[in-house]
N, C-alpha and C positions, 0 to 999 in steps of 0.2 A: 504494500500500500504506500502511495506517495505521501510524503510529509506535507502536512497542511498547517499553516500558521494562523493563530488567532491574535488579534490586536485589540486594544481598547478603542471603542467607537469614538470617532472624532466629533460626532454631533449627537445631541439628544441625551438627556439624563432621566432616570427613573427613580422610584422610591427605593431607598436602601433597605434590604431585608434585616439589617442589624439595628440601625438607628431610626428608621422611618422617615428620614429627610430625603428630599428630591435632589440628591447629590451623588447618585449611583450611576456608574458607567459600566456598560456590559462589554464583555469580550465578543467580538464578531469575526466572521471569516471574510474572505476577500469579496464576497457578494453582499456583505452587510448583515448576514444572518447570525443571531446570537447562538452560542452553544447551549446555554441554559440560563434561566432567570436568576440562578444563584451564582453564576460565574461572572464576577465583575469586581469593581473596586470603588470604594466610597471616597469622595474628595475630602471628606472631613478627617484629615490625617490624624489629628490629635484626639478629637472628641469621639471619634468612632473607630477608624482604622480598619474597617472590614475590607478584606482582600482575599478573594478565592480565585486563583489563577487556573487556566485550563490544565496545566500540568498536574495540579493537585486533584482536579476533578477526575481526570483519567486514572489516576492512582486509586481514587476512591471508587471509581466505576469502571473497572477493567473491561466489562462487556461492551460498554459504549464505544470503546476504542476500536474493537474488532468489528462491531456491527455498523459503525458509521462509515458511509461511503461518500466522500466529497465529490461535488460536481465542479469540474473545471471548465472554464470558458477561455477561449483565446481572446486576449485583450491586447490592445495596442500599447506600446510603451508610453508611460506617463511623461508628458512634457513638463519640465520644471518651469514654472512661471516665476517671473521676477517678483520679489516681495513688494507688496503695495506700500507706497510712501506713507509715512506717519502724517496724520493731519493735526493741525493746531488751531486754536481758537483765537480770533482777533481780540486784542486787549479791550477794545471799546465795548465788547459784548459782556464783559465781566467786571469792569473797573468799579462799577457802582457797588459791588459786593465786597470790595477790598478796603481795608482800613487805610486812612491817609497818614497814619503814624503819629497823629497829634491827639487823637481821642482814644478812649478805651474801646476795645472791641466789644460792642454791646450784644453778646450772645451768652447763652446759658453756661457754656463751658468756661468762658472767661469769668463769668460771675462766680463760679465755683473756685477758680484759681485765686481770685482776689480774696475770697473768704479763707481759703486754705493757707495762703501765704500773704497775709496782710502787710507784712514788712517788705515785700518784694514787688509792689505794684509797678514800680518803674521798670524792673527787670522783666516782668510779665508783659507789659506793653511793648517793650523793645523786642522781646522774643517773638511775640505774635506778629509784629510788623516785619521782622527779619524773615519769617516764614511766609509772609504775605497772606496770613489767614484773614478770612472775612466772615460775614454772617449773611444768612438769607432772611426772607420775610417771616420765617417761622422761628427765628432766633437760633437756628442750628448753626454751628460753626462750619465754615468751609475750609477744609484742608486743601490748599492750592498746590497743584502739581505743575510747577515750572521746572523745565530742565535746565541744564548748566548754561545753555545759550540764551536763557530768558524767554523761551517759547512756552506758552500756556497750553498744556495738554488737556487737563480737565480739573475739576475740583470735587472732592468728596464731601457731601453735606451730611453731617452727623448730629443727632440729637443727644444731649446729655442732661442728666438731672442736675440742676444748679445747686442742690443741697448736698448731694453725695458724690458728684463727679462721675457717676457710673453711666455707661451708655444706656439709652432707652432702646430696647430691642423689640418689645411686644406691642408697639404702636405703629400704625400705618404711616409711612412717610418718615420713619425714624432714620432712614438713610437714603440718599439719592446722589446723583452725579450731575455736574454742570452740563456735560455734553448731552445727557438724556433730557434734561429740562429744556435746553435750547433746541433739541430736535423736535420736542412736542410743540414748541412755539414756532417751529419751521424756520428757525434762525440758523440751523445747521442741517445739512443733507442727511438722509438716512444712511448714506454710505460712509459717514464720518468714521475714519479709521483711528480709533483711540488706542494708544499704547502707553502704559504708565512708565514713568521713570521713577527714580527714588525720590521720596518726599523730602524736601529741604535741599535738593541738589543745587538750587540757585545760589546758596551760600558760598559755593566753591568758586564763584566768579571773583570774590575778593581775595585774589592770590596774595597781595602784599600783606594782608592782615592775618591770614591763616595758612600760609603755604606750608608751614612746618607742623601744624596741628594734626594730631591723629584723627581719623574719621571713625566714629562709632555708628553701627547700624543696629536698630532695634526693629521689632515687628510693627508696633502701632505709632501713628502720628502723635497721639496723646503722649506716649512715652518719650518720643523724641523732643517734644516741646518742653515737658517738665524737666527732663534730663538736661536740656540746654540751660534752664534756669538754675538748677541745683548743682550741676557738674560741668561748668563752662570750659573745662580743660580739653574737651573733645568737641569736634564738629559733629552734631547729632543728625542722623538721617534715619528714615524709616522705610521699610519695604512695603508697608501697608497691610500685610498679612503674612502668615508663616509661609505659605506656598507661593508668594509673589517675588521672593528673592531669587536671582539667577546670576550666573557669571556675566551674562550679556549686560545686565543693568549695572555692573561694576565698572564698565569701560571708562566712565568719566573720572574714576578714582585711581586709574593706573598711575603708579609711581608714588602714591601716598601710602601711609601706614593705615591699615584697616583693621578694626576689631569688631567682631560680631557678638551681639548680646541677645541671643534668642530667649524667649520666655521659657519658663519651666513647663513641664508637662508630665503626664503619667509615663513612667518607664523611659523618660528621656527622649521621646520621639522627636520633639522639636530640635533638641540639641543635636541628635543624630542627623536630621535632615540638613541642617545648616553646616554641620561638620563635613558632609559630603560636598557641599558647594564650596566650602573653604579649601578643601583638598584639590578640587578641580581648578579653582582659581590659582592656587599655588603652582600647580603644574604649568599654568599659562603665564607665570611670571609676576603674579600679584604678591605684594607684601601684606599678607592677610593672616589673621589668627582668630581663634574663637575663644571667648572667655568661658571658663568652666566654674566661675565664682558661684553662680546661682545653683549649679548642679551639686556643688560641694557643700554649700552653706544652708540651703533651704531645706526645711523639714518636708516629709512626705505629704503632709496635709497642705503645706504651702504650694508644693508642686502640683497637687491635684487642683488647686485654685488657679494655677497658671501664673504664679508670681513673676513679675518682670523686674528689671533693674531698679525702677522707681519704688515699687513695693518694698524691695529689699532695703533700699536706701532709707526710706521713711520709717522702717521698723527697727533699724539699727542705729539711728541717730537721734 
């Protein structure tokens, strides 16, 4: 019998059999047919981690391997298309949502920061301006994604509780994106090709001020902002999410010292994922390391809560 390969489907997600979220990708054959509804991988790497590959399925079901007869079709060689250019948003479409650097950013997240660190209001305003954070009509903070050349790719609109500083997740509209909002207003085409860079990347333009400063990368924008206020010895950037960091996104940092600070997680899944990226980047000539401080110092209960570098800093000072 000829060998037949299964790959994760490139389009479409279904409900994960483990966690019940619509973050489940099936393994399919060359014709797009799934092997089984249980053979797939959940995108929620830390909170779920379900992964049942075809190899394990055939080990568990040996008769399936012998009875299955793949159907092959002659197909023309796939022509490699040139990657579609990244699109950018004109500044005039978003400038009304950005702070002018003279006023406090009047959003719920900033309100919590002022309450949490009342003695650091000046540093808070300076930091929010440096990251070009803004607010929308619902008082959600806008985490602006400007790349190192100053081009605006999009903004992440996120709702926070002004009393606790926690993200609001169970409310409609608690998260949105600038490019999605502008598409609905027909100010951007449906074909807009959004590709994220690292959050805070625009800071790297000021070479004379921070050319020798090490760069620290964390998962969330919130962590990058607070870390910038509390630990200004680093230039803090954020991937935006655990799965959003890649060697490709590190290109603007080539030649700098880079330190990764992943959040903690059950069984060290987040640390392991970013360790793989750090190893690949090292092979490509990057001066990069990953901090194991949280893995060593945080208790198991803290790891289950997903402690980040700010949580650790605030509990130890």
